[in-house]
N, C-alpha and C positions, 0 to 999 in steps of 0.2 A: 505493500502500497505505498510505502513511504517513499520510495522510488517512481512512484505513478504521480503522487500529488505536486512534484515539485515542476509536473506540465500541467498542471490543472489551469494555474492564473493565465500561462500563454494560450492553450484551447481557447480559454472562455475569453480572451481578448481578440482571439482570430475570429470567432462565432460572432461576438458584437461587428467587429469591423464586415464580416460578411455580410450581416443581416443591413446593416449601416450603407452599404454600397448594394444591394439589391433594392432595399429601399427606395434609394437615390435612381437607383435604372427606371423603377417602375412610375416616378412622379408624374402626376399629370400634367397638362398643358392648359391649367387653369392660372390665369393672372389678376392677381390680387391689385383690385384699383384703389386709389385713395384721390384725395380732395386736390392734389399737387396732379394726378394724372389721368384722372377720369375723364375729360373734355377731351384732352390733346388726343387719347387712344381711340375714343367714340367717333371723333373726328375723322379719322385714317379716310383715307379716298379710297374709294373699291372695297372697303372694307365691313364685313359684319360682326359686331359684335353683342353673344348670348350673353348676358349678363344675372346672377344671382345676386339679390338684396336680402342680408340677412342680420340678423342681433344675437350676439353669444349668448344671451339669456333663452332664446325664443323656444319651447319647446318642440315644436314644429322644422324649426329648421335643425334643430339635433337630430330627430329623425330621421333627416334626408343620410344619415351615416358617410357613406361615400358617394353618393350619388353625384355629385360636381364634380367629383377626383375623376370618376368613370366615363364622366360627360366629355370631361377634358379628353382622355384617354383615345374615347371613341370619335373626335374628332380630330384629331392628330391627323396630316397631312391631307385636311381640307386646304383647300387654299381660300383666301381670304374669307376665312369665319374664325373667329377668336374666341374662346370662353373666358368669362372673367367673372368676379367677386367683389361685392361692396360688403364691408362692415356697416353698417349705419351706424353704430353705437360709434365707432371712430372718425365716421366720412358723413355727418348729419346734415351739412350744407349740402353735400353731391346726392342723398336720398331724396330731401326736401324740394331741390330744383327738379326731380325727373318725377317729382309728387308719387312716392312710395309713403304707402299707410298701413300696408299692411306684411307679415312676413312668414315664410319666404315670400319674395318676387321675383318672376323673370320674365325680363324686358328682353328684346332685338332689336337692336340700335343698328342705324345705316347713315354713315356719314354724318352721322353727330344729329340723326333724330329716330325719336324713339317711334319705330315701326309698327310692332303688335308686343300684345302681351301675352308669354303663354298661363292656360289653367288647365291643361288636360292632365291625363296621369302623369305622375312621377316616376316615370322610369327611362331609361338610358332608351330606348328604341322610339319612344313618343316624341323625347324633347329632341332628339337626333330628327325625326321626321320633321317636325315642326320648324328646328331651325334650318334645315337644307329646303323646305320650301319657303316659310317666309323671305329668306337672304335673297333665294333665287328669285321674288317676286319685286323686292326690294329693289334690286338691282336691276329688273328690266326697266321700273318704273325712271331709276334715275337715268337710265339710259335715255328713255323717252325724254325724258326732262332737257336732258341733255340735247337731244337733236332737235326738240323743240327753238332752243334756245339759240341754234348756228342757222 
């Protein structure tokens, strides 16, 4: 027993390191937006932002579990669609500006405008279908508006 016990700390350290690297590798593409970053990010040209607005004390937000991170992973590789989140406790001005009154709230922004609010089932498949459809509609409308301006 004594001979093996000297390797236990090293083995534990290796396990912790491997777990940390594994967690880092599966980190999703959810971008935290703040009062300093929100406006500039959601105004990005030709980009749809699907944003979750939450507060840390909300039981409904807590019940989402890893849903938003899973959504971020599911949307990786989708061009011109970003997944974001705003902590309305820390960024009250942002949430007030975009008319957030209940939590969680999911909104799609396109080139700075709130174009759709999600109110469907809370599963990745439904969220993904919504964001893909609404982002396509928003892009088509923006293209039509740009063509009219020419």
